[in-house]
N, C-alpha and C positions, 0 to 999 in steps of 0.2 A: 253588192255581186260577191261571189265567192272569188278568192284568190287562190290559185293551185301552184305551189312550189313543186316542180317535178323535173323528170327527164324522160325524152320520149322513148328510150330504150330501157329505162328501169322498170323492172318486173312489177312491183309495187305501185309505181305511177301509173303503168297500165291498167291495173284493175281499178282504181280510183277513176281514171279517164271514163274507162267504160260504165261505170256506175252513174257518173254524172250524166253521160250520153244517154243512157237508157232512161234517165228522169228528164232529160230535155232540159238539164240545168247549164247554163252558161257561166264561164270563169274567166278570169284575167291568168293568162299564162305567165308564170315567172319561171324561166328556166334555170336549173342549178347545174354547174358543170362540175360533176364529180371528180374528174381527173385534175382539177385544179383547187380540189377539197374545200369547194364552197359551202358545203354543207357542213363542214366543221369552223367555219368562221365564228368568232364572238357573237355577233349579231344574228346569226341563223340559230346559234344554240341556244339563245335566250327564248325562240319561240319553239324549238324542238331540241331538248337536251340530249337526245338520243343520236343526233347527228346524222340523221338519215331522210330519205325522200320517200314518198311525198309528205307534205306538210299542205294542210287545207287551213286558210283562213276564212271563218264564217262572216257573213254580211255585218254583224254586231261586233267583229274585231277579235273575238275569241278564236282560238287555234286547235286545230287536232291533227294527230298523227297517229302511225300503224294503219295501214290499208284497210286491214278487217274491221278496226274500229270505225273509220272514216266511212266506209260501205254501210254500215248497219246503222249509223247515225243517219245517213243520207235517207236510208230507205225508211226507218222510223218518223222521220221529219217530214219527208216528201212520199207519201206511200204508196203513191200511183206512177206508173206502174208498179204494181208489188214487187219485190226482188227476194223475199223471204218467205217459208211455207207457212200456211197460215196456224197449222197446228204445233204445239211445242215440241212434240218428239220429231217432226219435219225439220223445225229450227234448230233442234240439237245435232241432227244428222248433218245438217248445212255446216255447223260450226265444226263438226269433226272433219269436214272435208276441207275447209280453210285451215284447219291446225295441221292436217296431214300435208298439204301444200307447203305450209309455211315451213314445217320440219325438213323439207327435201330442198330450200332454196339453195344451200351449199353445193348440191348437185349441179345447180344450173350456174352458179358464180363460177364453176370451173371454167365453163366455155364461154360464158358472157364477158368475164373480166379480161380475158386474153385479146380481145378486140378493143378495149379502150383502156382501163386502168393499167394493166400489165405493161402496156406499150409506154406509158408515161413514169410508172414508179420503177421500171427496170432501168431507166436512165439517171435516177437520183444518185448522188452520191451518198456514202455513209452517213455523213453529217446532215443532208438534206433529208434522208430517210428517217434518223432520227427525231429530227425537228418535226415532222409530219406526224410523227408516232406520238408526239406529246399532244396534239390537237385532236386525236381519235377519243373519244369517251369511253367506247366500249372495248374490253380486251378481245373478245371475240373477233371485232372488226380490225383491231391492231392485227392480230394473226393473219387475217386474210389479206391485209396489205402488205405485210411482211413477204407471205407467199407469193403474191403478184409481183414484188419487187426483186427478190432474191432466190426463190425457189419455185421455179414452175412446176405445175401440176405435171405427173408423170403419165405415161400411157396406160400405165397399170390404174392409176386414179381414175382416168378418164373413162377408162372401161368399167370400172366399177360405178361410177356416176351413171353412164348409160344403163347399166344394168338395174339400178335403182329407179331410172326414169321408165324405164321398160315395164317394171312391175306397178308403175302409177297407172300406166296404160292398162295393164291387166285389170288392174283394180276398178278402172272406170268401166270397161268392157264388160265386166261382169255386172256392175250397177246398171248399165245402159240396157242390158237383156231383160231388166224388169221394167224400166222407166224411160219416159222419153227424154229427161235431162237427168243431170246426176242424183238430185233429190226429188222423186215424184214427177209429175208431168207437167211441171211449170219451171221454165227458166229461172234461176236464182243466183244468189251471190255465190253458191258453191261451183256454179260452172263458170262465173267470172274469175274464181280464185285460181283455177288451173289455166286458164288462158293463156298467160305468159310462158307457163311449161310447154304446152302443147305447141303454140307458135315456134318456140324454138327446138323443139322436137321435129317438128314436120320440116325445118328449113334447114337445118343443118345437122343436129346431134345425132337422131335415129330416124331420118324420113322412111326409110324402109319399114319400120314399125307401125308407120301412121297409114299405111297402104290398106285398101279394102281387102286385101287378102290376108294380111296379119291381124288388123284390129278393124274388123268392118263397121262395129256400132260406133266406135270412137271416131272411124273415119266420117260415117253420115252425120255423127253429131258435130264434127267439126266443121263440115260443110255447111250446115243449117246456121250454126253460130255465127259464121263468117258472111252469111247473107243478112244478117241482121243490120239494119241502118247504123245502129250504135257502133257497130265494129269499125265501120269505116270513119265516122266521125271522130273515133277516139283515137285514131291512127297508129293502129296496131300494125306497123308497117315491118320491113325487113329490119333485122337486128345489124346486119352489116352495111345499109345503104346509109348515105348521108342525109341528115335530117336538119 
C-alpha cells in the first residue's frame, strides 16, 4: 500500500490526494504538522531532502516527492483512468499549466500561511526563530518563514497577489472558451494542478471573481470539477475549518 505523508490544507498534498482518488488508489495517511516543523526533522529529511510535503512512499519502499512528479508517476504506472493527454503536444501543454501554477504558489502562501504557520512562528523568540531557520534546507523557504514570523504581508502585497491570481482565472477562462477542460476535452493533471488555487480563491481570496458574471467558464468548470466523486474522496475542504 502507498503511504502518503501530507497535510489536509497543503496545496501540493491536495493535488496528490486528488490524483490518488481519481485512480482509486488507497493509501495510509501520515499527517505532517508544518507548524511543528515535522517536515524538517532529520528522519523526514532522509526521505525528502527538500523538507516539504507531500511525500509518497511506494509499495516497494521507494519514495517520491514533488506533487507534479508524483502525479505523473501515478498516471504512468496506473494508466486508468488516464489523466494525461494522449499526444505529446497535449502533454506539453499540461506541463506548462502545472509549471504556471507552481510559479504562483507564493501568491497563495500570502493568504494560506496567516491561518496557520504565521500564528505559530510570530510567537517565537528570536532564539527560537534562529534555531528553526537552521532546520530549513531551502533559502527560499527560510525567507518565507522569516516573513511569517516577523514581517506580515502588507495590504499592498495581498492586493498584488490577488491581481496575479485573477490573471490565472483570466487565462483559464480563455482556455475554457476552446476546450471542455484546461487541456483539450479530457480532465487531466492540468486541472488538478490548479484546484488548490481555485478552491482558495473561491472561498476567501477573490470569491467575486469566481462568479458566473465575472468568469462564467471557470465557474462552470469549477462546479463540474467539484461534482466528481474524487473531489469528495480527496477531502478538499474549507481551508479555515478544523480537520
